[in-house]
C-alpha positions in Angstrom: -16.0 38.0 14.3 -18.0 34.7 13.4 -16.1 32.7 10.8 -17.2 29.8 8.6 -16.1 26.7 10.5 -16.9 28.1 13.9 -20.1 26.1 14.0 -18.1 22.9 14.1 -16.3 24.1 17.2 -19.5 25.3 18.8 -21.2 22.1 18.2 -18.3 20.0 19.7 -18.3 22.2 22.8 -22.0 21.9 23.3 -21.8 18.2 22.7 -19.2 17.9 25.4 -21.1 20.1 27.9 -24.2 18.3 27.5 -22.5 14.9 27.9 -21.0 16.2 31.1 -24.4 17.3 32.5 -26.2 14.2 31.5 -23.5 11.9 33.0 -23.9 13.7 36.4 -27.6 13.5 36.2 -27.5 9.8 35.5 -25.0 9.1 38.4 -27.1 11.0 40.8 -30.3 9.2 39.7 -28.7 5.8 40.1 -27.7 6.8 43.6 -31.2 8.0 44.5 -32.5 4.7 43.1 -30.8 2.7 45.8 -32.2 5.0 48.7 -35.8 4.6 48.0 -38.0 1.5 48.7 -37.9 -1.4 46.3 -41.7 -0.9 45.5 -41.1 2.5 44.1 -38.1 1.6 42.0 -39.9 0.3 38.9 -40.7 3.7 37.5 -37.1 4.6 37.6 -35.6 1.3 36.2 -36.2 2.3 32.7 -34.4 5.6 33.2 -31.4 3.9 34.8 -31.1 1.5 31.9 -31.3 4.3 29.5 -28.5 6.2 31.4 -26.4 3.1 31.5 -26.6 2.4 27.8 -26.0 6.1 27.0 -23.0 6.2 29.3 -21.5 3.1 27.6 -22.1 4.6 24.2 -20.5 7.8 25.5 -17.4 5.8 26.5 -17.1 4.0 23.2 -17.4 7.3 21.4 -14.9 9.0 23.7 -12.5 6.2 22.9 -13.1 6.4 19.2 -12.6 10.2 19.3 -9.2 9.6 20.8 -8.4 7.7 17.7 -9.9 10.4 15.6 -8.0 13.2 17.1 -4.7 12.2 15.6 -2.8 14.8 13.7 -0.7 13.8 10.6 2.0 15.8 9.0 3.8 15.8 5.6 6.0 18.2 3.7 4.6 18.7 0.1 7.7 20.1 -1.6 11.4 19.2 -1.7 12.3 22.7 -0.7 10.4 22.3 2.7 8.2 25.4 1.9 4.8 23.8 1.9 3.7 21.8 4.8 0.4 20.1 5.5 -1.3 18.9 8.6 -4.6 17.1 8.8 -6.9 15.2 11.1 -10.3 13.4 10.6 -13.4 12.4 12.3 -14.8 9.0 11.3 -18.2 9.6 13.0 -18.7 13.1 11.6 -17.1 11.9 8.3 -15.1 15.3 8.1 -11.4 15.9 7.5 -9.7 19.2 8.6 -6.6 20.4 6.8 -4.0 23.1 7.9 -1.5 24.4 5.3 1.5 26.3 6.3 3.4 27.9 3.3 6.3 30.1 3.0 4.7 32.9 1.1 2.7 36.2 1.8 0.6 35.5 -1.3 -2.2 33.0 -2.3 -2.0 29.3 -1.5 -3.6 26.5 -3.5 -4.4 23.0 -2.4 -6.3 20.3 -4.2 -7.1 16.6 -4.9 -6.3 15.1 -8.3 -8.4 12.5 -9.8 -5.6 9.9 -9.4 -3.4 11.4 -12.2 -1.6 14.1 -10.3 -2.5 16.6 -12.9 -4.8 19.7 -12.9 -7.7 18.7 -15.2 -10.6 17.3 -13.2 -9.0 18.5 -9.9 -11.0 19.6 -6.8 -9.1 22.6 -5.4 -9.1 25.5 -3.1 -7.4 28.8 -3.2 -6.9 31.0 -0.2 -5.0 34.1 1.0 -4.8 36.6 3.9 -5.1 40.2 2.8 -3.1 43.2 4.2 -5.9 43.8 6.7 -5.5 40.3 8.2 -8.8 38.9 6.7 -8.7 35.4 5.5 -10.3 34.1 2.2 -10.9 30.6 0.9 -12.6 29.7 -2.4 -13.8 26.2 -3.4 -13.0 25.7 -7.1 -12.7 22.9 -9.6 -10.2 22.6 -12.6 -11.3 21.9 -16.1 -8.0 22.4 -17.7 -4.6 24.2 -17.2 -6.2 27.5 -16.5 -7.5 29.2 -13.4 -9.9 26.7 -11.8 -13.7 27.6 -12.0 -15.5 28.9 -9.0 -17.8 26.1 -7.5 -21.5 27.1 -7.1 -21.4 25.0 -3.9 -18.6 26.1 -1.4 -18.1 22.8 0.4 -14.7 23.8 1.9 -15.2 25.7 5.1 -12.7 28.1 6.4 -11.9 27.9 10.1 -9.0 30.3 10.4 -6.3 32.1 8.5 -3.2 34.2 9.4 0.1 35.6 8.0 3.1 35.9 10.2 6.9 35.9 9.7 6.4 35.3 5.9 4.3 32.2 6.5 0.6 32.0 5.5 -1.5 29.5 7.4 -5.0 28.4 6.5 -7.1 25.9 8.4 -10.3 24.5 6.7 -12.6 21.5 6.7 -14.8 19.6 4.4 -16.8 16.2 4.4 -15.4 12.9 3.1 -18.2 13.0 0.6 -19.9 16.4 0.0 -22.3 15.1 -2.7 -21.1 17.8 -5.0 -20.1 16.3 -8.5 -17.4 19.0 -8.7 -15.8 17.7 -5.6 -13.7 14.5 -5.2 -14.4 11.9 -2.4 -11.8 11.4 0.2 -11.1 7.6 0.3 -8.7 5.1 1.8 -5.6 4.2 -0.2 -3.6 6.6 -2.2 -4.7 10.2 -2.7 -3.0 12.4 -5.1 -2.7 16.0 -3.8 -1.8 19.0 -5.7 -0.3 22.2 -4.5 0.6 25.7 -5.7 1.3 29.1 -4.5 2.2 32.7 -5.5 4.2 35.3 -3.7 1.4 38.0 -4.3 -2.2 38.2 -3.0 -5.0 38.2 -5.8 -5.9 41.7 -7.1 -9.4 40.8 -6.4 -11.5 37.6 -5.6 -11.8 36.9 -9.3 -8.4 38.2 -10.6 -5.8 35.6 -9.4 -2.3 35.6 -10.8 -0.7 32.4 -12.0 1.3 30.3 -9.6 5.1 30.6 -9.0 5.5 27.2 -7.7 3.5 24.0 -8.0 3.7 20.3 -7.6 2.0 17.0 -6.7 2.4 14.6 -3.7 0.8 11.2 -3.2 -0.2 10.4 0.3 -2.2 8.0 2.5 -4.7 10.2 4.3 -6.2 7.5 6.5 -4.3 4.2 7.1 -1.2 5.6 8.8 0.3 6.0 12.2 -0.1 9.4 13.7 2.6 11.2 15.6 0.7 10.7 18.8 0.9 6.8 18.3 4.5 6.6 17.3 6.2 5.0 20.2 9.0 7.1 21.9 12.6 5.7 21.4 13.7 4.1 24.7 16.8 5.6 26.3 18.8 2.6 25.6 18.3 2.4 21.8 21.1 1.7 19.6 21.3 1.9 15.7 22.8 -0.2 12.9 23.1 0.6 9.1 22.7 -1.8 6.3 24.0 0.2 3.2 25.2 -0.5 -0.4 29.0 -0.3 -0.5 29.7 2.5 -3.1 27.8 0.7 -5.8 28.3 2.3 -9.4 24.8 2.0 -10.6 24.7 0.4 -14.0 23.5 2.4 -17.0 20.8 -0.1 -17.8 17.2 1.0 -17.2 16.3 -1.4 -14.4 18.7 -3.0 -12.1 18.2 -5.1 -9.1 21.4 -5.0 -7.0 22.1 -7.3 -4.0 24.3 -6.9 -1.0 24.9 -9.4 1.6 25.5 -8.1 5.1 25.9 -9.5 8.7 23.5 -8.7 11.4 24.9 -6.9 14.4 26.4 -9.4 16.7 24.3 -9.5 19.8 24.5 -12.0 22.5 20.9 -11.6 23.6 17.6 -10.9 21.9 16.8 -7.3 21.0 13.8 -5.7 19.3 13.9 -3.5 16.2 11.3 -0.9 16.8 12.0 1.6 14.0 13.6 1.3 10.5 14.5 4.5 8.6 15.4 4.5 4.9 18.8 6.1 3.7 18.9 7.4 0.3 22.2 9.0 -1.0 21.9 12.6 -1.7 21.6 13.1 -5.3 20.3 9.6 -6.0 16.7 10.2 -5.1 15.7 10.0 -8.7 17.3 6.5 -9.3 16.7 4.8 -6.1 13.3 3.3 -6.5 12.8 0.8 -3.8 14.7 -1.2 -1.4 14.0 -4.4 0.5 15.8 -5.9 3.6 15.6 -9.7 3.9 16.7 -11.8 6.8 18.2 -15.3 6.3 20.7 -17.9 7.6 23.8 -17.6 5.4 27.5 -18.0 5.8 29.2 -14.8 7.3 31.8 -15.1 4.7 29.5 -13.6 2.2 29.4 -10.4 4.1 30.0 -7.4 1.8 29.3 -9.4 -1.4 27.8 -7.0 -3.8 26.5 -7.8 -7.4 23.6 -7.6 -9.8 20.9 -10.0 -8.3 20.6 -11.8 -11.7 24.3 -12.4 -12.0 25.2 -16.0 -12.7 28.0 -15.5 -10.1 25.5 -14.6 -7.4 26.0 -17.1 -4.5 23.2 -19.6 -4.1 23.2 -18.8 -0.5 22.3 -15.1 -1.2 19.9 -16.0 -3.9 18.0 -18.0 -1.5 17.8 -15.2 1.0 15.4 -13.3 -1.3 12.8 -16.0 -0.7 13.2 -15.3 3.0 11.2 -13.1 5.4 11.1 -9.4 4.7 12.6 -7.2 7.6 11.8 -3.9 5.9 10.7 -2.4 2.6 10.7 1.1 1.3 9.8 2.7 -2.2 9.8 6.2 -3.5 7.5 8.5 -1.4 7.5 6.1 1.6 8.6 7.1 5.1 10.0 5.3 8.1 8.8 1.7 9.3 7.7 2.2 12.8 6.2 -0.8 14.7 3.3 -0.7 17.1 4.2 -0.3 20.7 3.6 -4.0 21.5 5.6 -5.4 18.7 9.2 -5.6 17.5 11.5 -7.4 15.1 13.6 -9.8 16.8 17.5 -9.8 16.3 20.4 -11.3 18.2 20.4 -14.2 20.5 20.8 -17.9 19.7 17.7 -18.4 17.3 17.8 -15.1 15.4 18.9 -14.8 11.8 22.6 -13.7 11.6 22.5 -12.5 8.0 20.5 -10.1 5.7 20.5 -9.2 1.9 19.7 -5.6 0.9 18.1 -5.6 -2.5 18.2 -2.3 -4.3 16.0 -1.5 -7.2 17.5 1.1 -9.3 15.7 3.0 -12.1 18.1 4.6 -14.5 16.0 5.6 -17.6 18.6 8.2 -18.7 21.4 5.6 -18.7 23.7 7.8 -16.6 27.0 6.3 -15.4 28.0 8.8 -12.7 25.8 7.5 -9.9 27.7 6.1 -6.9 25.3 4.7 -4.3 25.4 4.1 -0.6 21.7 3.9 0.2 20.1 1.4 2.5 18.4 1.1 5.9 19.1 2.2 9.5 17.6 0.2 12.2 16.9 1.3 15.7 16.9 -1.5 18.3 16.6 -2.0 22.1 17.1 -4.6 24.9 13.7 -3.5 26.3 11.8 -6.3 24.7 8.2 -5.8 23.6 5.4 -8.4 24.0 5.5 -9.9 20.4 7.8 -10.5 17.5 6.7 -9.2 14.0 6.6 -11.4 11.0 5.9 -10.7 7.3 3.7 -13.0 4.9 3.7 -12.4 1.1 0.4 -13.0 -0.7 -0.6 -12.6 -4.4 0.4 -14.0 -7.7 3.7 -15.7 -8.3 6.4 -13.6 -10.2 6.8 -15.5 -13.4 6.8 -14.7 -17.1 3.3 -16.3 -17.7 1.6 -13.6 -15.6 0.2 -12.1 -19.0 -1.4 -8.7 -19.2 -2.7 -7.6 -22.6 -2.0 -4.3 -24.2 -4.3 -1.4 -24.6 -6.6 -2.4 -21.7 -8.3 0.2 -19.5 -8.6 -2.3 -16.8 -7.2 -5.9 -16.6 -7.5 -7.9 -13.5 -5.3 -10.7 -12.3 -5.9 -12.6 -8.9 -3.4 -14.6 -6.8 -4.8 -16.7 -4.0 -3.7 -18.2 -0.6 -5.7 -21.4 -0.3 -6.9 -22.6 3.1 -4.7 -25.8 2.8 -1.7 -23.6 3.2 -2.9 -21.7 6.3 -4.2 -25.0 7.8 -0.5 -26.3 7.9 1.2 -23.1 8.5 -0.8 -21.4 11.4 -1.4 -22.4 15.0 -5.0 -22.7 16.4 -4.5 -19.3 18.1 -3.9 -17.6 14.7 -2.1 -14.5 13.9 -2.9 -10.7 14.2 -2.2 -8.4 11.1 -1.5 -4.8 11.8 -0.1 -3.4 8.5 -0.2 -4.1 4.8 2.3 -3.2 1.9 0.9 -3.4 -1.6 3.3 -3.9 -4.5 2.8 -3.7 -8.3 4.9 -1.8 -11.0 4.0 1.0 -13.4 0.8 -0.5 -14.9 -0.9 -1.2 -11.5 -3.7 1.0 -10.6 -5.5 -0.8 -7.9 -5.1 -3.8 -5.4 -7.6 -5.5 -3.3 -7.1 -8.2 -0.6 -10.2 -10.4 0.2 -10.4 -12.5 3.3 -12.4 -15.8 3.5 -13.3 -18.2 6.3 -15.4 -21.4 6.1 -16.5 -20.5 2.6 -17.8 -17.1 3.4 -16.3 -13.6 2.7 -15.2 -11.4 5.6 -14.8 -7.7 5.4 -12.2 -6.6 3.0 -8.8 -7.0 4.5 -7.2 -3.9 2.7 -7.4 -2.1 -0.6 -5.9 0.8 -2.5 -8.2 1.7 -5.3 -5.7 4.5 -6.5 -2.4 2.8 -6.3 0.6 5.0 -7.2 4.0 3.1 -8.2 6.0 6.0 -7.0 4.4 6.1 -3.5 4.5 2.9 -1.5 4.4 2.5 2.2 2.8 0.3 4.8 -0.8 0.9 5.4 -1.5 0.6 9.2 -4.9 -1.1 9.7 -7.3 0.8 11.9 -8.3 -2.5 13.7 -5.8 -5.5 13.8 -7.3 -8.4 11.8 -7.2 -11.9 13.1 -6.3 -14.8 10.8 -6.9 -18.4 11.7 -6.0 -21.8 10.3 -8.1 -22.5 7.2 -8.6 -18.9 6.3 -8.0 -18.0 2.6 -7.2 -15.0 0.6 -7.6 -13.5 -2.8 -5.3 -10.7 -3.9 -6.6 -8.9 -7.0 -4.6 -6.4 -8.9 -6.0 -4.0 -11.7 -3.7 -2.8 -14.4 -4.0 -0.2 -17.0 -2.1 -0.7 -20.4 -3.9 1.8 -22.5 -0.5 3.4 -23.5 1.2 0.0 -24.3 1.3 -1.8 -27.7 2.5 -5.2 -26.7 1.9 -7.6 -23.9 3.2 -7.0 -20.3 4.5 -10.1 -18.4 5.4 -10.8 -14.8 9.1 -10.0 -13.8 11.4 -7.9 -12.0 11.9 -5.1 -14.5 9.9 -1.9 -13.9 8.2 -2.4 -17.3 7.1 -5.8 -16.1 4.5 -6.5 -13.4 4.0 -8.0 -10.0 0.8 -8.5 -7.9 1.8 -8.9 -4.3 0.5 -8.1 -0.7 2.9 -8.2 2.3 1.1 -8.7 5.5 3.0 -7.5 8.8 1.8 -9.5 11.7 2.4 -11.1 15.2 3.5 -13.4 16.7 6.1 -14.3 14.1 5.9 -17.8 12.6 8.3 -19.8 10.0 5.8 -18.8 7.4 6.6 -16.2 4.7 5.0 -17.0 1.3 1.6 -18.1 0.1 1.1 -17.4 -3.7 -0.5 -19.0 -6.7 0.0 -18.7 -10.5 -1.9 -20.2 -13.4 -0.9 -23.7 -14.2 1.5 -23.9 -17.1 -0.4 -27.0 -18.4 -3.5 -24.7 -18.8 -1.6 -21.9 -20.5 0.5 -24.0 -22.9 -2.2 -24.5 -25.5 -3.2 -20.8 -25.4 0.4 -19.7 -26.2 0.6 -22.4 -28.8 -2.4 -21.0 -30.4 -1.0 -17.4 -30.4 2.2 -18.8 -32.2 0.1 -20.6 -34.7 -1.9 -17.5 -35.5 1.3 -15.3 -35.9 0.5 -13.2 -32.6 3.5 -14.4 -30.7 7.1 -15.0 -31.9 8.4 -18.4 -31.6 11.0 -18.3 -28.8 14.7 -18.6 -30.0 15.3 -21.4 -27.5 13.6 -23.1 -24.5 15.2 -20.7 -22.0 13.2 -18.5 -19.7 14.8 -15.5 -21.1 14.0 -16.2 -24.6 10.3 -17.1 -23.7 9.9 -13.9 -21.8 11.4 -12.0 -24.7 8.9 -13.5 -27.2 5.9 -12.9 -24.9 6.9 -9.2 -24.5 6.5 -8.9 -28.2 3.1 -10.6 -28.3 -0.1 -8.6 -29.2 -3.5 -9.9 -28.0 -6.4 -7.7 -29.3 -8.8 -10.4 -30.5 -11.9 -10.3 -28.1 -12.3 -14.0 -28.1 -8.6 -14.5 -27.3 -8.8 -11.8 -24.6 -11.8 -13.6 -23.0 -10.2 -17.0 -23.1 -7.0 -15.6 -21.4 -9.1 -13.9 -18.7 -10.9 -17.2 -18.1 -7.7 -19.1 -17.8 -6.2 -16.6 -15.4 -9.2 -16.3 -13.2 -11.2 -19.6 -13.1 -8.7 -22.5 -14.1 -7.0 -24.3 -11.2 -3.9 -22.6 -10.1 -0.6 -23.9 -8.6 0.3 -22.9 -5.2 3.6 -22.1 -3.6 3.5 -22.1 0.3 6.8 -21.7 2.0 8.5 -20.6 5.2 11.6 -21.3 7.2 10.5 -24.8 8.0 7.8 -25.2 5.4 8.2 -25.6 1.7 5.2 -26.9 -0.3 4.5 -26.7 -3.9 1.1 -28.0 -4.7 -0.3 -28.7 -8.1 -4.1 -28.2 -8.4 -4.2 -29.1 -12.0 -7.4 -31.1 -12.6 -8.9 -29.9 -9.3 -11.7 -27.4 -8.7 -10.8 -23.8 -8.0 -11.4 -22.8 -4.3 -15.1 -22.8 -3.6 -15.3 -19.0 -2.6 -14.9 -18.0 -6.4 -18.0 -17.0 -8.2 -19.4 -19.4 -11.0 -18.8 -18.4 -14.7 -20.7 -19.1 -17.8 -17.8 -19.0 -20.4 -19.1 -18.8 -23.9 -15.7 -18.4 -25.6 -13.7 -21.1 -27.3 -13.6 -24.5 -25.6 -10.3 -24.6 -23.7 -10.3 -28.3 -23.1 -11.2 -29.2 -26.8 -8.5 -31.1 -28.5 -6.3 -28.9 -30.7 -6.2 -30.5 -34.1 -3.5 -28.5 -35.9 -0.3 -30.4 -35.5 1.7 -27.3 -35.5 -0.2 -26.0 -32.5 0.2 -29.3 -30.7 4.0 -29.3 -31.2 4.3 -25.6 -30.2 2.2 -26.4 -27.1 4.6 -29.1 -26.0 7.6 -26.7 -26.5 6.0 -24.1 -24.5 5.0 -26.4 -21.7 8.6 -27.4 -21.4 9.7 -23.7 -21.4 7.2 -22.9 -18.6 8.2 -25.8 -16.5 11.8 -24.7 -16.9 10.8 -21.1 -16.0 9.6 -22.4 -12.6 12.7 -24.0 -11.5 15.6 -21.9 -13.0 
């Protein structure tokens, strides 16, 4: 029986058959050309050129189809009852899904409009009846009721079956169907929704409510397929870096640091895979983990405390400014490095110490969590060609990163200026293969732009629909080359419509960050390139807020008291909002450029912003005008002192 979706399979077979026949004709034609007199070859030259060009194009297409034949797998639910496979074709711009669900009833699958909720979702419902006939319906949700049947059925059923209590449905659709009721498939985070019932529908229009449902964020495009995950070598060994039975504090947000030695290895080895370990029962409180490498005294092995503790050894505090070995956050998976790269450990020149940074999110204030989460590394003596490094770009994490309340979209940009990469990179440059984005709860999108010689290159990476609860490495389709003198702009977009006061930069989940971590090779002593708005530029603005009663005066000049005052600030006046936006975007920033053998703080105050930024006609209050109110001038001086202290404490 002919089924919807069969046409794709037939077209593919016909395309490959035609290519096979044409290839043989071309090869025979080329052989014949060399057996006839030269005077008669002119007529056939054009055909030969055409054949050669077609064969080359065919080779490129074949190679690309190998990349597009990757199959990806995830489990949608914690009970392991709903499994999803998918593959995509960048040339045909189509994606094929296969769902396998432990049910003999109907199955639902859909794409949510970046909220993870039903309203506005693009869904399909399918089932296999008692006669073995498969059904698939393209629908759209307008509320929390049965989704409406779409007048254009853009999801095409390929096959469906039911066996051993498992319902399997395979179907395809275009990336962009052109139907306003369908959502586009895009790069970055996609929020999928799922549901199922243990019974088939009574009819095609009478579908009972689901028994189970849920949501799952996923990266559909920039990920490593099972096919391209390197096989572990026979000599691989493992080592675990874990929290030592930490009693998770009752506070909402805690950053906990543990100092641990690297495995003692006489020779250099390569870490090729890193798995997260989350203590069973703690999945809801272990939000993210970071593993840093550094050189520290082995006597601090096993040291464990709140990262912000005054008793935290300076040696371990400094480790958190070192290179990132691995990072994981809720929803993430294993870190698996490309087959030609590995993280170097062991030997004379490799770091001997690590710090595991745990981010615990405990909104219920429970005191019964004991945690041993961490990382498990897989390493081998079979060295790969390149050592992997990590480079952090973005906006410096300081309290003056100010995001006003009740904003549907507020953008902040951090830069990596060319003068940093000129000093840090060799002439041969580096190769970026993966990107890890990071903001907190208000973040909704990130974009990393790449510039060279004053011109913008293709976007390095983006995530238009960032999900705080789903963070993992995005593997680039093609590695990106970075040369000395290149510069970057990391823009983070925030939504604060549900907040009534200012959000500031900081480590707490309710605070914000704007960071992009680049995974690259070959590794260099270069780990950080960020900027932040100059305190000298912001001091008059904060002074003005205090003078107008929109910001409380800090209880002291400590960073903690300044941050507390800024969190209670309300900025709703349109002129003030425009002024803040201008200050954060177009006034000269300060840069922090650092690495193992490189530490530069550059003050750009009074200099022009990098020339790749667009010009702006600012019509708000004059920022550089003298502030005549004595109270404002006095407060500005106090705030400048506080901000200066915030940068060095």
